[in-house]
C-alpha positions in Angstrom: -0.1 -0.3 -0.1 3.0 2.3 0.8 4.6 1.7 -2.7 1.2 2.5 -4.6 0.7 5.7 -2.5 4.6 6.7 -3.4 4.2 6.0 -7.0 1.1 7.9 -7.4 2.3 10.9 -5.3 5.8 10.9 -7.0 4.1 10.8 -10.4 1.8 13.8 -9.3 4.8 15.8 -8.0 7.0 15.1 -11.2 4.4 16.5 -13.5 3.6 19.4 -11.0 7.3 20.1 -11.1 7.4 20.0 -14.7 4.5 22.3 -15.2 5.6 24.8 -12.8 9.0 25.2 -14.7 7.1 25.5 -18.1 7.3 22.0 -19.4 5.2 20.6 -22.3 3.3 17.2 -22.1 6.4 15.3 -22.6 8.4 16.9 -19.8 5.4 16.6 -17.5 5.3 12.6 -18.3 9.0 12.3 -18.1 9.3 14.2 -14.9 6.3 12.1 -13.6 7.8 8.8 -14.4 11.2 9.6 -13.0 9.8 10.8 -9.7 7.2 8.1 -9.5 10.4 5.6 -9.9 12.2 7.3 -6.9 9.4 7.3 -4.7 8.2 3.9 -5.4 11.8 2.5 -4.5 11.8 4.6 -1.3 8.2 3.5 -0.6 9.3 -0.2 -1.1 12.2 0.4 1.3 9.8 1.8 4.0 7.5 -1.3 3.5 10.6 -3.5 4.0 11.7 -1.8 7.2 8.1 -1.5 8.6 7.6 -5.1 8.0 10.5 -6.5 9.5 9.8 -4.1 12.6 6.4 -5.4 13.0 7.0 -9.3 12.1 10.6 -9.7 13.5 10.7 -10.3 17.2 
C-alpha cells in the first residue's frame, strides 16, 4: 500500500514540478515517471523496514 501511494504521489509531484517550470506534456510525463520510480523505491524500502519491525521479534 505504501508503494502504491508513493508511486502516485511521486508521479503527481513530478508532473507538477515540470508544469511549474514551463514544461510541455512530454516533460510532465518524463518528470512524472522519474519521480514515480524514485518514490516507488523509497516506498518499497519503507514497506520492507516496517514489515521487518512488525514481524521480527
